[in-house]
N, C-alpha and C positions, 0 to 999 in steps of 0.2 A: 411903316406899317408891314409886316408880311402876312402871309397869306391866313394862317389860322389866326393871328389879333383880327382880321379883318371879318372873317368870317363870323367869329363869334361876336363882332359888335354889332354885326349885322343883325343876326338870330337874337342876341338881346333885345332889340328893342322894334322889331319887325315881323318875325314868323315865328321864333318861340319867344314872346317879350316879357314872360313872368315868370322867371325862374330863378329862386333862392338858394341860397348855400344852406347845405342841409344839416344846420344845425340846433335845432329846434328841435330837442327828443322828450315825448312823454310816454308812460307806459299806455299798452295797449289795455283798453277797459273791457270787462265782462259785456258789456249793453250791445256789443255789436255782433250783429247778424249773419252779414257775409262780410268778407274781404272785400267783396268788387260790387262797384253798380256800374252798369253801361246804361244812359237816357237816351233813346233816340227820336228826335223830333220829326216824326213823318209827314214832315211840312209841308207847303205851297194852299194850304185849304182844300182838303179832303172831305168829299160830300160823302156821310154813310150810306146815301143809297149805292153808288158806284163802290165804294170799297166792303160793305157788310151786305147790304139785300137786295142783290142780282138773283132772282130767281132760277136762271138759266147758267147756270156755271158760275164764276166771278172771276174778276178781274186780279185778285189776292191769292190763286190757290196754293201758295205758300205757308202762308199765313190762315188760311180759313177752311174748312171742311168744304164739299159739295164737291159737284162737276169741277175737276181738273181742268177744262177748255174753256178758253174765256166766252162768253156768251156772244150764239151766231148774229145778236144785234149790234155787234160793236167789232167783229172781226175784222170787217175791210179796214186797212189802214194801220191796224195794229203792228209792229215790229217784236214778233215774236221773240222770248226768251226762254231757255228750256222748258218744260212741263217737268212738274216733281216725279218721279221712279213710282212704280207701282206701291212698294211697301213704304215712299216717304210720310214721316208723320207730322200730319201740319201743327204749324205752330200754337193752335189755339188748346191743341191737345195738350202741351206741353205746360201751359201755366191757364193764367185766368184770362178772362176776356168779359172786359166791362165794354157792353155794346152798345148802353147808353149812357157815355160818359157827358162830362159837358163844361164848355167853355163859356162861362156866365159874363158877360162883355159883352155889348155893341160893337166896342173898338175893333173891329177884324181887320185890322191894321198888320201886315206878317212881322215886323220889326216888335210892335206890342205885345202881338199873342206870344213869340219868342221872350220875351221880356218876362210875362206873366210865370209863364212855364220854368222860367230859372230864376227866379224871383222868389215864386209862390205868393205874387202881391198883384192883385187887378189895378191897386190905385196908386201905382209907382210913380204917375206922371214922366211916362216913358216917352222924350224927346229923341228924336233922329239927329244923328251926329253928335250927340251931348252925353257925359258920362252917366251912368245911373243913380240915384238917389239912393237907394235902397239894396243894401248887399243880395249878391248873387250866393247860388249855392254852392260855387267852387270858395267863394271866399267863408260860406258858412263852415265848409268843411273842412277847409285848412288851418282856421282857427280854433274851432273847437274841437276835431275831431279826436285828440289827444294823442296821434300818431306822430312820427315826423314828417315837417312839415314842409318838403321840398315839393315843387309845383311839376317834378316830372311822376307822382302818384296823381295830378289833375288835371284834367287837356279837354281843350274845345276846338273841336272840329267844324270849321263852318264851311257850306259850301260857295259861301260870296263874302267879299269885305264889305266894301262902305260902311253903313252904321253897327255892322255884325260885330267887330272887333270891342264893342264897347258892353255887350255882354261877359266880358272877359271878369268885369269887377268893375266895382263901382265908386264914387268918390267919398264916400261915407267915412265919418272921423273916425271911427272904430274899426273899419276894415279898410278898402282900398287894395292898390297893386300890390302891396307886402303879399296880402292872399289871394292873388289872381291865380289863374290857370295857365298852362301853355295853350297858346292858341296856332293853330294849324288852317292855312287856306291853300288846300292843297291844288286848286287850278293855276295858283299862282305861281307854281312850280313849273308848269307847262312852261312858261314862256321865259324862265330864267336859263341859260345858261353858265353855271357856274364857272366851269371851267374856261370858257373865253373871255372872263374878266380882269380886266386887266389889275391887280391886288397892290400896286403901287405907286409911289409915287402921286404925280398930279391927277391923275386919275381915279383916284379913290375916291373922292367926295361924289366926282361926276358919276360914280356906278352904286353910292349908295341912293344918291336922288334919283336914278331908273330904277334900282329896286323897289324901291317906294311906290313911284308913279305906276311901277307894272302891280304892283300887290294893291294898289286901290287905296291907300291910305294919307290920308291927307295931314298935313302937320300938326295939330292939333292931336289927332289920334293917334301918330305914333306917340308923342310925347305923355301923351295919358298913359299906352300904353307899356312905355318902356321902364324896364327893372335891370337890376346888378344880376348877372349868371356867375353861377359860381366856375372856377376853371372845369373842373371834374364833368360837371355836367355839359359845359360847353360844348366839350369833347366828344360827348356822346351825341349831342343834338347836331355836332357837325357833322357826325360819322351819318347818321342817319338821314338827315336833310340831304346830303350828297346822292346816299341812296336811290332817294324819291327823284329827285331830279334828276340824275344821272341814266337811272332804270328803269324806273315806273313810267315816268313823263317821256323819255324816249323811245318806250315802246321796245326796248330790244330785249329784256328778259320777263316780263309780263304781260297778262292777255285782260287783266280785270275781270277774272273768274270765266274765263272761256267766251267773253261775250264779241269782244273782236270790237267793229265797229259799231255794233250796237250799245256800246256802253256812253251812258250819258252823262252829266256832271255828279246826279247822284250816283250812281255807280262809282264813279272815280273818289268821291267823296267818302264814300261808305269803306269801300274798297281801303285808302286809305286810313282811317279808323281804323281797321284789322290789323294792318303793318303796323299802327302805333301799339295796338294791343299785343301785338306778339312780342314787338321789342322792348316795351316797357311794365308791359300789365299793369296801370297805370290803378288803381282805386275809384277814381269817380273819373268817367270819360262823358263828355255829351257829344253828340253828332247830329245833323241835321240835314235833312231834303227836302228842295223848294223846286224841282222840277216840276212837279203838278202844276204850278202856279202858272201854267200855262193855259187852262181851263177859264179864263177871260175870253181868246179869241178863240181858242183851236178846242174845242170837247176831245178830239182824237187823240190830240196827242197828249192831252189830261191824263185819258186812260192807257194810254201807251206808256208814259210815264209811272203812272201808278203800279202796272204791275210790275215793272221795272225794279220800285223801290219796295214791292214785293220779295222779289228775289233777294233783291241785296241786303234786307233784314233778315233772310233766311240764313245767307251765307254768312252774315257778322255772327248772328248766333252760331251757324257751324265752328265759325272759327275759335270763338269762345270756347265749345267744347275740346276744341283741339289742342288748348293749352292748357298741362297738367294743372298748374297751380292756380286755374281759372275755372276749371271746369265745373268743378261743386264747390264754387264759392263765389259765386257770381249772378245778380240779378241782371235781368236787361228790363226797361221800361219804355216800351213804345206808344206815343202819342201825338195827332195832331195839333198843330198850334189851335186852330179852331175848323170849322167846317166850311160850307158852300151853302147858297141861298136855295128854296125848293123851285123855285120856279128858274126860267131859264131867261137869258136875255136876247136881244135880238139877232146877235150874230153869228153869223154859220160858218162853218169850216168848208173846206173843200169836199166834204162826205154829204156837209148840207147838214151837221148836226150843229145843233144850237151853243153856245157857251153858256157858264155858271158864272157869277159873281158871289163876291163875300160883301154882302154891305150890311151886314149886323142882324138882319132878321132872326125870328128863334131858330130857324133851320141851320144856321151860319153856328149857331153855338153847339150843335150834336154834334159830338167826336166819340172814338172808342178809347181806350185804354188798353193793352197788352203788357201781362207781367211775368215774367218768365225767370226759374231758378231754381235750383236744389229741391229735390223731392223730400226733404223732412220739411222743407220751409213755406216752398209755393205750393197750393193747390192746383193739382193736374185735371183738365180737362174741366176746369170751374167755369159755365158761362152765368154771366149775370146780364139779366137782360131787363130790370128793372132799370131805374132813373139812379144812378150809383156814383159818387165820386165826380170831383172837377178838377179842372189844369192846378189849381193852388195845394190841391193835396198832393200833387208828385213832389214837391219841396221834402213837406214835413216825411213822408215816405221813404225818401233817399236818407233825411237826417236818421231816420229811426234804422233804417239797415245798419247803418256805416256807424249807429252808435253815439252821435252828436246832439241828439233833439233836446235832450234835456239840459243842455248848455247852449243853445241857442235863446236870446231874450225873447219873450214872449211875442214881442211886437214885430217880430219879424216872422214869425209863421202864424200864417193866416187859417190853413187849410187844416187839414186832420190827414192822420194814419191811414193806408186803404186796407184795413186789417182784415176785409171779406176776401182778400188775395192770398192770404196766408194762412200756414195749418198754427 
């Protein structure tokens, strides 16, 4: 087996597992509002108090109006990212902010919260390390969008392996891997030096197994995700993966938006999502950040990571604005998978600050949702303070924006379109 064939086979089942020959063509429909949607799961359990309601400054100065400095009650222990410059236009000015969005479920498990947002279904019986029973937004898009069905147009960028590859596609008999997205776990590329692998002879199988172990996939997950790639797409992906692994993750050419050693897993994941946007201009991309989940044991670090997530979201939006084909034809949606409890737990970090869990109380169901997009489509500076919208509304909204909502069977769309955000 030669080097190119080996990489093609590896990317087929692991790093980019669901790419199909681009042979299914349909005419573009007039229902479509934009060509691209990017959905960011601003995840890890984000409590509205820290994210939206700080009275003295806020932890998200790129997203929200108010004092650009971090609140003085939390500054000790914060590893600051660059502050917005004086003429920076906060993201909430550039779109619609639902300040009282809701995750209406007491099952505040990260995987379940992600699954709700990606399927638009609270009752999907989401079991960790098992295929989904209901279709994902990726499957709905690829089956019903009325465009070339290649998975190069649909990406799932996840900051973790484990169960999260299962969010790529379901095992529903009407959908499944035929309609899955590309999946990329950026951090796995840090520990893989493709140039040092032996691509020939008896070492090949050992190398494949080693890569699977480093990516964190068990055999059943890999088998579930695997699908045949077209030769042309494999070549494109091979070059892209080499760029990521040999340049970005060796840190020879890139500095993750100027953060250097301050870059955490969320920054790296979002940076990679930006690279995917620049390279492929996908029509649907979903990316998540979960580093704020450390709030169970370290409140200060949760706040530290929250302001980095805020910075990363702004950089992702800036990237979209820098791509001519996406600048005026993309909607960005950002929402946590759920919140955190109102009351603190008893665990203190080294600064004496009490941690916060997410156990399904009413406060852990309170989240926000930000929608950005073209001036003629998305309302600007539109702040909705009433309790409006919930997690299951995101998939129908994406389906409406990309023009395929009317073709999805009604039993799979449990929410509504977030019309309040649009002109």
